[in-house]
N, C-alpha and C positions, 0 to 999 in steps of 0.2 A: 658622833662625832657626824659631822652633815657633809653627804656626798655633795660632791660638784655640781651634779644635775638637781640640786634641791636650791641651789642658791636663789631666791628671787629678790635680793638686796644686797649688793656687795658694798665695799667700803666707798665707792663712789656712786653708790646710789642705782646701779645699774644689775637689769636680771642676766645669769649667765644661759646661754642655751647651745645646745651644741649644733655648727653650721650645715653638718649631714649626720650620719649616722653618728650613735655613740662610739667613740674612739679611745675609748678605756683602756689604755696598754697597760695598766696595772692589772686588769684583771681580765685578760688574751687578748683574742684578735679583733680585728676592726668590725663593722658592719657588714652584713652579707660575706666575709671572710674573705673581703677584698686587701690587697695589698697595702700600704698606708699611701702611695702615691697615687692610685688607681681610686682610691676612696677621697683624696684631696682634688682631684680634676672633678670627680662626682661630684663633689659638694660646691663646687663653681661652676656648677651648670653645663658639663659637659655631658653630653649623650654617651652610651655604653659604646654606641657604634663609633664614635666617632674620637675615643681615647686615643688612638695611635697619634691622630695628626696633632691632638693637643700636647702629648707626653714630647714631642720634640719639634714645636712649633719650626718651620720653615717657609722662606719667601713661595717656594715652588706650591707650595699647599694653601698659602692666605692671598697671596699678593692679586687682588682684582685686575681688569684690562683698564687701563687709566680710562679709554674712551667712553665707560660707563658713565663719567660726569661730564656733567653740561660743559661746555665753553674749555673741554680740556684739549680737543684735538684743534679748535681755531687758537688754543694759547702754544701750540705747540708748533703750530705752522706758523705763526708770527713771529717765534722765539726762532726759527728753522729761518725765515726768509731774513732775518738782521745778521742769524751766523753767517749765512752764505754772501751776505753785502757788505760783510765787516762794518755793521751799523754801530754806533755808540750807545752803548746798554750800560743802565744806572739799576742797582739793584736796590731798592728802598726797602729797608728792612724795621724792626721795632727794638727797643732798649732792653728786652729779656732775652733771656737764653735763647726760646724758640726763636725771637725774631733774627737773632744773631747766627746760630746754626743753621735756621734756612737760606738767609742771605750767602754764608759762605758756601753751602752746598751749589747754590746754584752759580757763585762766583767760581769755585773751582770747576764745575762742569764746561763752562763757557771757557775758561783755561785750559782744558784739556782737547775744548774744540777748536782751541785755535782763536780765541775771542778774549781781549783783556777788557774785564767789564768793571765799572767803577762802582762803588757804594754809596749810600746817605743813610745814616744812622739820625733820627731827630734828636736835639737834647729835651731830656724828659721834664729839664726845668723852666727851659726858655722855649721849646716849642708845642711839648707836650706829646700824648699817643697820637700815633698814627700820621697819614700825609697831609702836609698842609698846602692849599694852592700856592702858595708864595715860593715855599721851596721845589714844586712839581714845576713851576713855570721859571724860577732861575737854572733849575737843571735842563730844561728846552732849550732856552736862551744860551746855556754852556756846550750847547751840541748834540744833547741826547736826544734820538728816535726814537729810542723806546726804553720806557720805564718798568719794572716788574715790583709789585709792591709784594711783601712778602709779612707774614701776620700782620695784616691790617691791609684798611682799603675797603672793607666790605660796607662798611658805612660812611663812608668820605666823600658824598655826594657833591657838594661845592667844592671839594679840592679836587676831585676827578673832573666837574665839569669847567673847571679853571684850567688844569691841565687840556682837555679836549678844544679850549678854545684858542689853544695857541698850535694846535697841530698836533700835539706831542702824544704819543701811542701808549696807554696803561696796561698791564695785565696785573689782575688782583690776584692774589694766591695766600688763601687766606681760612680760617676754620671759624671764626667768630660769627656768633648769629647774624643774620642779615633782617632786612626789612623786606616787605613785598612788594616796594619799588626800589630796583638796583642801579647804582651810580652809573654813567657813562663810561665804559670802559671797552678795551680792544677783545678781552675776554675776562671775564670773571669766574674762576674755579675755586669752590667753597663746598664742601658735601654738606655744608646747614644752610644753601639755599632754599626757599621755601617750595621753590619750584623743582627741588632735583628728584629724580627717579627712587623708586625704593632702596633698587639696589644700592644706588651710590649713597642716599640718606642712612644706610647700613653703617658707612664710615664716617659718620658724625663725630666718632670720637677722635680723629685723627688729630695730631698737632698740626700746625701748619709746617713745621718741618716735613712731616709725614705727606702735605701735599704737595710738596715741593719737590719729594724723590719722586710721587707718581707725576711729575710734568717733566722731570729729567728722562723717566723711562719714556715718555710718551716723546720726547724730541730727538731723544738718539735714534729712536724707530722711523720719525717721518724722515729725517738724516737721511739714515738707512736704506728709504724707499727710494731717495732723491739720487743716492749713488755718492755722495757726502764719504764715506769711508772706503771708496775703491782705490784710494790714493794716501789714507791714513787710518792710524787707528781707531778705531771705536773706544770711546772711555770704558774704564772697569767702573759700573756702578755701584758694586759692590763695597768698594772702598771709600765708599761715603755715607755707609751705615752706621758708621760710629759718630756722626753729627746727627742722622737721625735718630740713635739711640738717647744721646745725651738732651737733644732737645724736646725730645717726647717725656723723658722722665721728670724732668725740671719744670716742663709745664705742666707736670700732673695731669697729663692726658690718661684716659684709662687703658690699663694694662690687659688689654683683651683682643682675642684674634689677631688681625693684622697689625695692630701696635705689639702685641706681645712677641710677635715673631722678627719686626725689625727690631726690639730691642733685646732680641736674645740672639740674633745674628749681629748685632751692631757692637755687643759687649765683646763678641768674639775678632771683629776688626781692631776694637779699642785697644786688646789684648798685644796687637801687632807694633802697637805703636807708630802706624805709618805716617798719623799726619804729625808734622812738627810740633805745631803749637798745642795739641791736645797732648802729647810727650810731656812738655814742657809744663801745664798745668798739673799732669799728676803727680811730677816731680815736685812742684811746689806745692801740693796737698799732702807731700810727706807719704803717698802711699806707696810701699814698696812691693806690691803685688798686683796683679790685673785689677782695675777696677769689679766692682759691684754695681749693680742697680739700684744698691743705697748709696753707694758712693758717688754716683749720679747727680743723686737730689742732696746732698747734703754735705760734699767737698766741691766737686768741679762745677757744678752750676752755680751755687752762691758767689762763687769768685769771678764767674762771669757776669752775672746780674749785678756783682759790686759796681763795676763800670760803667754801667746803664743809671745805676740808682744814686750814685755819691762823686761820681768820677768823673770819665770822659767815656762817653756812648760808643764810639766806634773802637775800642779796646777790644773787644770782644771779636768781632770779624777781621780785625785785623791778627789778632792772636790764632784765629782758627784758618787764617788762609795765607800764611806768611811761609816760606820756604826755607827763612834764615834761623839756625839755631838760636845764634845769640840775640837775634831780636825776641824771637819767643821765651827764652827765658828772661827776658829784661820784662815785656808785657806780663808776663805770667806771673813775675814777683811782686808788679806794680797792682796788680788784680789782686794778691792775697793781702798787701796792705792796704786797700780800698776797704775789702771785705771785713777787716778789723775793724778800720773807720766805721762803717757801715754799722756793725755790732753795735757800736757805742752809740750811734745817733737812734739804733732802733730801740736800745732799751731806755733812753729817755723818752723818745714818743710814746710808748708803752706803757710805763708808769704815768703819764699823762694821762691818757685813753683810757688806763684801768679806774682812774680814780671816779672818771663818769659813769663807771657799769651800774653803780650802784642806785643812783638816781633813775636809773632805766630798768628798773627791776621790771616794770609792768608792759615794755616794749616788748614786741615779737623779735623785731629786728632792732639789733643796737647800731645808732646811726652817732657815732664820737665824731666830734669836730674841736679843734683848736688853730689858733694862731702859731705862726712859729714852728710847724710841725716840716719835719722835711717829707716833703712827697715822694721820694725815693725810698722811703720805708712803711708808706703806710699800708701797703699789702700786706707785707710779712707781719705788721702789727694787727690787723685786721683777722690773719689766719690763728693768730696766736690767741687771740679773745674768743675767736670764734669754736675753737679747742677748748678753753677753759669754761666756756658757758653754756657750749651747746647749742648758741643760736646763733643766727647767720649776724655779721656784724661790718657794720660799713664805717670805714676810717675817712675822714676828710681832713686836707689843709687848707685851713682858710688863708685866704690873701698870699695865694700859690700861685697868682701872675700878677701883672703890671694892670691889670684890669681889677683886681682886687677877687678873682671867682675864686669859688674852692674846689679844688683837685682832689677826688675822692676814689676810694679802691677800697673791695668787698670781697666777701668770703663767705660761702653758703653750707649749708648742713646738708646731708644725702638727703635726696625727696623733696628737695625745694630748687627751682629754678631762677636764681636770682636774676640771672643775667635777661629773660626776657622778662621780668620785672621792671629792671632799667630803660629797656628799649621802651617799655609801654608807658613808663614814667618820664621819660623823654617824651616822646609823641603827645601826651597830655599836659607838655610845656612845662613841666616841675623841671626839667633841666635843659641846661644849653647844650650837652652832647653825654651821651652815654651809650653802653653797651658790654655785650662780653658773652659768658657762654653759663652753663646751666650753676656751676660751683664756683665762679668768679665776674669780678664786673669792676669796670672805672667809669668815671663821670667827670662830667664839670658842669658847676651851678654857681646860681648865684645864691650868697649865705643866708640874705633873707627867706630864701624859700625853704631853710632847712627841718622847719616845725613844719611844714605844710607835707614835705620829702616823707617825714618819720612819718605822720599819720595816715600817708596814702600806701606806703609801703606795708604797714602794721594792717591795713584794713583788705589788703590785696593778699595777702602771705600769712596773717594769723591760723587761719584753718589748716593748710600745709603745713605750715611750723609744728602745729599741736600734734597733727598726726603721726609727723617725721617724730618728735622728740617721744610722743607714746610708744613708738615701734621700737626705739632704741633699745640695743643689748648688746651683749658682749657675747659673740659669737667663737666658740670654740671650734677647734678641729682635734684634741687631743686631750684626755689626761695622764699623768704618770708619775712614779714616785721619785725622787730625787736621784735614786740611782739610775732610771731612764733617761735622765738628760746628759744624754752623751756628746762627741763630737760626731761619731757615727750615725745618730738621730739627727743631727743637725744638717748635714750631706745629704741624709735623704732627703729631709724636707726640702732642701733648696733645688733639688731634681726637679719640683714640680714648680717651679721659679721660670722668668723671672716676675717678681711680687710688685705691687703696687696697686691705685686705686683702679677698682673693677676687676682687680685679680688679688685678694688679699694674702699677704702672707699668713702662714700657718701659725695660730694662735695656741699656744699649750697652757694647760693646766697643772702645776706642780703640787704636792701635797699629798695628805697635811705633814707640814712642817712649823717648825719654831725658829723665831731667829736670834740666832747666837750672837749676831752682831748688828746693830742700825744705828746710822750717823751720817751726817750731812758732807757732801763732799762738793769741790766749787760751792758757788753759792745757792743753787736749790735743787741741787740734786741729792735723792734718798739711797742709799747705798748698802746694800745686806750681804748677811752671811746667813743662808738656811740650813735645816738641816732636819733629817726625816727619822720615821721610828726605821728605816733600813738600815741606819747607820750611816748615810751619804750625804754628805753637803756639797753645797754651790754657791757662789755669788751670783749676786741679783742687783739690778739698777732699777731706779725709776726715775725717767728724765723729766726736771723741770717738775718736779712733784712736793717738793718741801711744803709751799704753802697751799696745798690742796686740800680737800678733807682727806682722802687717799694717803698723801704725804703725811699728816699729822697724825691719822689714826699709826701707820707705821711707826713714826717716830716716837709716841708716846702713849700708844696702846696695846704696845705689843706685850707685854711683862706677863709670863706663863700663859699667853693665848697661842693654840694654831690657828695657821692661816693656809688657804688656798692661795697661791700665787700665779696670775695669769698674765703673759706676755708672750716675746717674741724670743725662741731659742736662738742663741749667738754662739760662736768663736770666739774667746779671747784666747788670740794667737801671742800675747805681749808676753806671756810667760815663757819658758823654757821649752814645755810641752803645753799644745792645746789643751783647751779647756771647753767647754759648753758652761754658757753663764744665760740669766734669764733678763730679758731688758723688759722691767714688769709695766703691764699699762693699768693693770685693776687687782684688787685682792678682796677675801673675804673670810669673817673667820671660818671657822672649820670646828670649833666645838662650842 
């Protein structure tokens, strides 16, 4: 019998390794005799003398002084001036979840401060990403004296120069990578500014909504110092944390340190259902319990994103800021329908993009392009292909605008900074526009430069990608027999959350087991019932695995063989009694 620690090549071609110490629950206590949650924290890089702070992450323990960020105080002063003077303020957001939650957060803050702010969300297809000079000038001509861009603007040099030219002040609140030359602004708050101090740059993993929350804190503090709250109640900023949690998780920001505290506390606020729009969205998602971190990424986030991808870009902000329950229910239902439409469009583009993958087997970065591809789904497709191939993928919709430009979106693998490469490609003249962060990017280009861009990205990133792929392995947190996979175990594991990028969910290996049942469910999910020598059995499922090497081996190579199954332990609460099940990510023969 092959022990779990001896697996050097699984059914998906990976070696398995312990993330921390040997946590073989089938054979006794974990490493160093620590309890399970302590070992999970230690294996995620927490120092032993810092365990208490990470065991229950709170803002009190992780929130920095907003003033450490460049231009934060300047932004808070300008926003406070506008509040006191009753200026016409417009929040200019991006069309994704981070943009919608960031915009909604500032609109709700200003509402509590007695100011009715407007909002502007660009149309993904007609206007593209980021602020345009034309839109900013029109907002100024319409009476806006202060515009705050959220989740965009860090690289919008021409647009912000146009706004400066007509005398309107613009505050940029962003988290995307910046170039050394900053645009003209009243203030630019971004932990990823190249001139940021080390203390602030350590928070570069914040989503834009997290930066917006820090600006809210700084603004309230500034107004308090001016005596603004002597005759009115100061806003309860904690009530905004449900938006911060949603935007942070949906933007796949690293859930470490401050982000983890923001999400942990935000989930508690969300459970109270104070935000009318979020409550309607939870109901439309058919969640009959308080949302979990996973729900934010897979149920709530995609619905808000659907408005910006294939529908009306303003739906997300309108939902999150409405005070009318009927309007909230109507928008939430509309977003659910748009999400179904998005799935159908996404499937078509994914099939077309995957048909090009084989011809690029020698490329380090997959560059997939096609006519008629909907720009609203190319980012999702890039992510799916990246997951399937283990390579960074950039998917480009050709003829995406009237000028015939290609609009692209890319997703990277751990250890490969795709955003920095795209910025460098723009500076090298290969792109019309482009930017992003380590794991994701967006670009606009002349389709005639497609081959040149592919060669350039390969030359720049091939070594990084090769090193990242060689070091890829499946990290395990514990192993156990089927009888150890219980609801109590799952609940214990979840206390070390919330989990996400940068703070990975516990991965367990269960076995050795035989597959009592293995078949397809839906279009491409592999469903299993596994049984061990201890006489216990459990349900398992491998999502979107039917056509993979893993799925084929489980479906057709399982007869008479014993396996180790590795993945996330979850609670199946559909039955009359909750039971633990395994969401399988990999498997290996145990005999």
